[in-house]
C-alpha positions as CSV (number, residue, x, y, z in Angstrom):
1,X,-42.5,7.2,-10.0
2,X,-45.8,6.0,-8.7
3,X,-46.9,9.5,-7.5
4,X,-45.9,11.0,-10.8
5,X,-48.0,8.4,-12.7
6,X,-51.0,9.0,-10.4
7,X,-50.6,12.8,-11.0
8,X,-50.5,12.3,-14.7
9,X,-53.7,10.1,-14.5
10,X,-55.5,12.7,-12.4
11,X,-54.4,15.5,-14.8
12,X,-55.5,13.6,-17.9
13,X,-59.0,13.0,-16.3
14,X,-59.3,16.7,-15.4
15,X,-58.5,17.9,-18.9
16,X,-60.7,15.2,-20.6
17,X,-58.0,12.7,-21.5
18,X,-59.0,10.0,-19.0
19,X,-58.4,7.2,-21.5
20,X,-54.8,8.0,-22.4
21,X,-53.2,5.4,-20.3
22,X,-56.0,2.9,-20.8
23,X,-55.4,3.2,-24.6
24,X,-51.7,2.5,-24.0
25,X,-52.6,-0.6,-21.9
26,X,-54.9,-1.9,-24.7
27,X,-52.1,-1.3,-27.3
28,X,-49.8,-3.5,-25.2
29,X,-52.5,-6.3,-25.1
30,X,-53.0,-6.1,-28.8
31,X,-49.3,-6.8,-29.5
32,X,-49.7,-10.3,-28.1
33,X,-50.0,-13.3,-30.5
34,X,-52.0,-15.1,-29.5
35,X,-54.2,-12.4,-27.9
36,X,-55.3,-12.9,-24.3
37,X,-59.1,-12.8,-24.7
38,X,-59.6,-12.9,-20.9
39,X,-57.6,-9.7,-20.5
40,X,-59.4,-8.1,-23.3
41,X,-62.7,-9.0,-21.7
42,X,-61.6,-7.5,-18.4
43,X,-60.5,-4.2,-20.3
44,X,-64.0,-4.1,-21.9
45,X,-65.7,-4.3,-18.5
46,X,-63.6,-1.5,-17.0
47,X,-62.9,1.0,-19.8
48,X,-64.5,2.3,-23.0
49,X,-62.8,0.6,-26.0
50,X,-61.1,3.2,-28.2
51,X,-62.9,3.5,-31.5
52,X,-59.9,2.5,-33.5
53,X,-59.5,-0.8,-31.8
54,X,-63.1,-1.6,-31.0
55,X,-63.9,-3.8,-34.1
56,X,-60.9,-5.9,-33.6
57,X,-61.5,-6.4,-29.9
58,X,-65.1,-7.2,-30.4
59,X,-64.3,-9.7,-33.3
60,X,-61.9,-11.6,-31.0
61,X,-64.3,-11.7,-28.0
62,X,-67.3,-12.7,-30.2
63,X,-65.2,-15.4,-31.8
64,X,-65.5,-13.8,-35.3
65,X,-61.6,-14.0,-35.4
66,X,-59.4,-16.3,-33.5
67,X,-57.0,-15.2,-30.9
68,X,-54.1,-16.0,-33.2
69,X,-53.5,-12.8,-35.1
70,X,-51.3,-14.6,-37.7
71,X,-54.4,-16.1,-39.3
72,X,-56.8,-13.1,-39.0
73,X,-56.5,-12.2,-42.7
74,X,-57.3,-15.8,-43.8
75,X,-60.2,-16.2,-41.4
76,X,-61.7,-12.8,-42.3
77,X,-61.4,-13.7,-46.0
78,X,-63.4,-16.8,-45.2
79,X,-66.1,-14.9,-43.3
80,X,-66.4,-12.4,-46.1
81,X,-66.8,-15.1,-48.7
82,X,-69.6,-16.5,-46.6
83,X,-71.3,-13.2,-46.6
84,X,-70.9,-12.8,-50.4
85,X,-72.4,-16.3,-50.9
86,X,-75.4,-15.4,-48.9
87,X,-76.0,-12.1,-50.6
88,X,-75.6,-13.7,-54.1
89,X,-78.1,-16.4,-53.1
90,X,-80.6,-13.8,-51.9
91,X,-80.2,-11.7,-55.1
92,X,-80.7,-14.8,-57.4
93,X,-84.0,-15.5,-55.5
94,X,-85.1,-11.9,-56.0
95,X,-85.3,-11.4,-52.2
96,X,-83.0,-8.5,-52.1
97,X,-81.6,-5.9,-54.6
98,X,-79.2,-3.0,-54.5
99,X,-81.9,-0.8,-53.0
100,X,-82.8,-3.1,-50.1
101,X,-81.9,-1.4,-46.7
102,X,-78.7,-2.8,-45.2
103,X,-80.4,-3.9,-41.9
104,X,-83.0,-5.8,-43.9
105,X,-80.2,-7.4,-46.0
106,X,-78.4,-8.5,-42.8
107,X,-81.7,-10.0,-41.3
108,X,-82.4,-12.0,-44.5
109,X,-78.8,-13.2,-44.7
110,X,-79.2,-14.5,-41.2
111,X,-82.5,-16.2,-42.0
112,X,-81.0,-17.9,-45.0
113,X,-78.0,-19.1,-43.2
114,X,-80.1,-20.5,-40.4
115,X,-82.6,-22.0,-42.7
116,X,-85.4,-19.8,-41.4
117,X,-86.2,-17.8,-44.5
118,X,-89.9,-18.1,-45.2
119,X,-91.3,-18.5,-48.7
120,X,-93.6,-15.5,-48.3
121,X,-92.3,-11.9,-47.6
122,X,-95.3,-11.3,-45.5
123,X,-94.3,-13.9,-43.0
124,X,-91.0,-12.1,-42.0
125,X,-92.7,-10.1,-39.3
126,X,-94.1,-13.3,-37.7
127,X,-90.5,-14.6,-37.0
128,X,-89.7,-14.5,-33.4
129,X,-87.3,-11.7,-32.5
130,X,-87.5,-10.2,-36.0
131,X,-87.8,-6.6,-34.6
132,X,-84.9,-7.2,-32.2
133,X,-82.6,-8.5,-34.9
134,X,-83.5,-5.6,-37.1
135,X,-82.7,-3.2,-34.2
136,X,-79.3,-4.9,-33.6
137,X,-78.5,-4.9,-37.3
138,X,-79.4,-1.2,-37.7
139,X,-77.1,-0.3,-34.8
140,X,-74.3,-2.4,-36.3
141,X,-74.7,-0.8,-39.6
142,X,-74.2,2.7,-37.9
143,X,-71.1,1.3,-36.2
144,X,-69.4,0.2,-39.4
145,X,-69.8,0.9,-43.0
146,X,-68.6,-2.6,-43.9
147,X,-71.7,-4.8,-44.5
148,X,-69.6,-8.0,-43.7
149,X,-68.6,-6.5,-40.3
150,X,-72.1,-5.4,-39.6
151,X,-73.5,-8.8,-40.5
152,X,-71.1,-10.8,-38.3
153,X,-71.4,-8.3,-35.4
154,X,-75.1,-8.7,-35.5
155,X,-75.0,-12.4,-35.8
156,X,-72.7,-12.9,-32.9
157,X,-74.1,-10.5,-30.6
158,X,-77.6,-12.0,-31.2
159,X,-76.1,-15.3,-30.4
160,X,-74.6,-13.9,-27.2
161,X,-78.0,-12.5,-26.3
162,X,-79.6,-16.0,-26.9
163,X,-76.9,-17.6,-24.7
164,X,-77.9,-15.3,-21.8
165,X,-81.7,-15.3,-22.5
166,X,-82.5,-16.6,-19.0
167,X,-80.6,-13.8,-17.4
168,X,-82.2,-11.2,-19.7
169,X,-85.6,-12.6,-18.6
170,X,-84.8,-11.8,-14.9
171,X,-83.6,-8.3,-15.6
172,X,-87.0,-6.6,-15.3
173,X,-87.3,-7.9,-11.6
174,X,-83.7,-7.0,-11.0
175,X,-84.2,-3.5,-12.3
176,X,-87.2,-2.9,-10.0
177,X,-85.2,-4.3,-7.0
178,X,-82.2,-1.9,-7.6
179,X,-84.4,1.1,-8.4
180,X,-86.3,0.5,-5.2
181,X,-83.0,0.6,-3.2
182,X,-81.8,3.7,-5.0
183,X,-85.1,5.7,-5.1
184,X,-88.0,4.3,-3.0
185,X,-90.0,7.4,-3.7
186,X,-89.8,6.9,-7.5
187,X,-90.8,3.4,-7.3
188,X,-93.8,4.5,-5.2
189,X,-94.8,7.1,-7.9
190,X,-94.5,4.4,-10.6
191,X,-96.7,2.1,-8.5
192,X,-99.3,4.8,-7.9
193,X,-99.5,5.4,-11.7
194,X,-99.8,1.5,-12.1
195,X,-97.2,1.4,-14.9
196,X,-94.4,-0.8,-13.3
197,X,-95.4,-3.8,-15.5
198,X,-95.8,-1.5,-18.6
199,X,-92.3,0.2,-18.5
200,X,-90.2,-0.3,-21.6
201,X,-87.3,-2.0,-19.9
202,X,-88.1,-5.4,-21.5
203,X,-87.5,-3.9,-24.9
204,X,-84.4,-2.1,-23.7
205,X,-82.9,-5.3,-22.4
206,X,-83.8,-7.5,-25.3
207,X,-82.3,-5.1,-27.9
208,X,-79.5,-4.1,-25.5
209,X,-80.5,-0.5,-25.9
210,X,-79.9,-0.6,-29.8
211,X,-82.9,1.6,-30.6
212,X,-82.9,3.7,-27.4
213,X,-79.7,5.8,-27.5
214,X,-77.3,7.2,-30.1
215,X,-74.9,4.6,-31.4
216,X,-71.9,6.1,-29.6
217,X,-73.7,5.3,-26.3
218,X,-74.8,1.9,-27.5
219,X,-71.2,1.0,-28.3
220,X,-70.1,1.8,-24.7
221,X,-72.9,-0.4,-23.4
222,X,-72.0,-3.2,-25.7
223,X,-68.3,-3.0,-24.7
224,X,-69.5,-4.1,-21.3
225,X,-71.9,-6.8,-22.4
226,X,-69.4,-8.3,-24.9
227,X,-66.7,-8.2,-22.1
228,X,-68.9,-10.3,-19.9
229,X,-70.7,-7.8,-17.7
230,X,-74.1,-8.7,-18.9
231,X,-76.0,-7.3,-16.0
232,X,-74.6,-3.9,-16.8
233,X,-77.8,-3.5,-18.8
234,X,-79.9,-3.5,-15.6
235,X,-77.8,-0.6,-14.2
236,X,-78.1,1.4,-17.4
237,X,-81.9,1.2,-17.1
238,X,-81.8,2.2,-13.4
239,X,-79.5,5.1,-14.4
240,X,-82.0,6.3,-17.0
241,X,-84.7,6.5,-14.3
242,X,-82.3,8.2,-11.7
243,X,-81.1,10.7,-14.3
244,X,-84.6,11.8,-15.2
245,X,-86.3,11.2,-11.8
246,X,-87.6,14.7,-11.6
247,X,-89.2,14.6,-15.0
248,X,-90.7,11.2,-14.2
249,X,-92.1,12.3,-10.8
250,X,-93.7,15.3,-12.5
251,X,-95.8,13.0,-14.8
252,X,-99.4,12.8,-13.5
253,X,-100.6,10.0,-15.8
254,X,-99.5,6.6,-16.8
255,X,-99.7,7.6,-20.5
256,X,-97.5,10.8,-20.0
257,X,-94.8,8.8,-18.2
258,X,-94.7,6.0,-20.8
259,X,-94.6,8.5,-23.6
260,X,-91.5,10.2,-22.0
261,X,-89.7,6.8,-21.7
262,X,-90.6,5.9,-25.3
263,X,-88.2,8.6,-26.4
264,X,-85.5,9.0,-23.8
265,X,-83.6,12.2,-24.3
266,X,-80.0,11.7,-25.5
267,X,-78.4,14.8,-24.2
268,X,-77.4,13.2,-20.9
269,X,-76.0,9.9,-22.1
270,X,-72.6,10.5,-20.6
271,X,-74.2,11.2,-17.2
272,X,-76.3,8.0,-17.5
273,X,-73.3,5.9,-18.4
274,X,-71.3,7.3,-15.5
275,X,-74.2,6.6,-13.1
276,X,-74.5,3.1,-14.5
277,X,-70.8,2.4,-13.9
278,X,-71.2,3.7,-10.3
279,X,-74.1,1.3,-9.7
280,X,-72.2,-1.6,-11.2
281,X,-69.3,-0.9,-8.9
282,X,-71.5,-0.3,-5.9
283,X,-73.3,-3.6,-6.1
284,X,-70.1,-5.6,-6.7
285,X,-71.1,-7.0,-10.1
286,X,-68.4,-9.2,-11.7
287,X,-67.9,-10.9,-15.0
288,X,-69.9,-14.0,-13.6
289,X,-73.0,-11.8,-13.5
């Protein structure tokens, strides 16, 4: 039986259905009540979450919904009402209208909820992390058409990011360390061009790649981050440089190299994610990281 199961797994992977058995495993986990959030987190670390279950899994792990499925409908109704109240208040104050972009609405809802909404519209750009929050909100709006879901996803993932802000601050140095181990020649080239301190990795880490890759790739990265593998972001960045090392080595000026990284090509996202996963496994990163 074991050999037969291993054969099926190998066959599914060869024909492009690698996630068939993983999907079945997740379906079993989602039948529990209460849900086992630790097992769900481990699943997120190891496998891409199927699209049809991603919102539910994320909501539970981000504490938008409780582990007790019997009260999900009631809790979500309360969450939705809170969103409606925030929207109504902003409309009454003439701060938003029906033409206001969704990511902007979400950002202003957050500011109102946290008591940070400035009196002057011109002051919005002065708010710390405004650009980051907008990037997260924009990605969330692409992930779901439901404004309430997008609001809570943005709010909770921003909170998670804040919780691990110290780790995020150490990621640039970790990135350079791992890249030097994987490709010393590339690090030397970056050093010669004097661009190590100007690389866009800080923006990448702070926004969790929200504005860098297509949303389908960002979802896969957020699966890991939400599941607890926060340092996976570092390995994604390293994977970008390893995937495009030939193009980067061909750049003869600091400006050309930085311009290339400002618009990372999206056609090799699967390759980059696979490489990032290999690095994550290689360096023994666990949930505690």
